[in-house]
C-alpha distance (Angstrom), angle and dihedral (degrees) to the residues before:
residue distance angle dihedral
M1 . . .
E2 3.78 . .
S3 3.79 117.4 .
L4 3.78 117.5 -130.6
E5 3.76 116.4 -127.8
K6 3.78 116.0 -116.2
A7 3.80 118.3 -112.2
Q8 3.78 113.7 -99.6
I9 3.77 132.2 -152.8
I10 3.77 111.8 -150.5
T11 3.81 118.8 -165.3
H12 3.80 111.6 -139.4
V13 3.80 98.6 171.2
E14 3.81 139.9 -8.1
K15 3.81 127.2 -145.6
S16 3.82 130.5 -166.8
L17 3.79 114.4 -139.2
N18 3.83 130.8 -168.1
Y19 3.82 94.6 -134.9
T20 3.80 139.7 56.2
V21 3.80 111.0 -88.2
F22 3.81 117.6 -140.0
G23 3.77 99.1 175.4
V24 3.79 145.1 0.4
R25 3.78 121.0 -163.0
W26 3.78 130.4 -177.1
L27 3.80 117.0 -131.0
P28 3.84 103.6 -130.1
C29 3.79 118.4 -118.5
S30 3.81 91.5 18.7
A31 3.78 142.5 78.5
K32 3.82 90.7 -118.2
V33 3.79 135.1 108.9
V34 3.80 131.1 -167.7
V35 3.82 118.0 -140.0
L36 3.81 121.6 -162.0
G37 3.78 123.7 -171.9
S38 3.79 149.6 124.1
H39 3.80 133.2 -94.9
P40 3.85 119.5 -136.4
K41 3.85 90.4 -103.0
D42 3.83 90.5 61.4
T43 3.78 95.1 -103.6
G44 3.77 118.1 134.2
A45 3.76 126.4 -117.1
L46 3.78 127.9 -151.9
Q47 3.79 119.9 176.3
V48 3.79 135.2 170.3
Y49 3.80 118.1 -151.7
E50 3.79 130.5 -172.2
L51 3.79 124.1 -151.7
S52 3.79 107.2 -129.7
K53 3.80 126.0 166.4
G54 3.80 92.1 -18.8
E55 3.81 95.4 -49.8
L56 3.79 134.0 97.9
K57 3.80 110.0 -123.5
L58 3.81 120.4 -164.8
V59 3.82 109.5 -118.9
L60 3.82 101.9 169.8
E61 3.81 135.7 8.4
V62 3.81 126.4 -171.6
C63 3.81 124.4 -178.2
L64 3.79 112.0 -149.3
N65 3.81 118.7 -154.7
């Protein structure tokens, strides 16, 4: 009987953010992720990052009131 390999999570890059993150989702067929969270003053945060040359570059930022 063949053994199935366990799923692995591989960290490519880490990023410090100044708000609480509630979710991170990868945009399929791209090198982009969407981050959704909340700032300490109860305003929302939505950011899109792109992985480029081993770094996360901010592509879009929306402040949600």
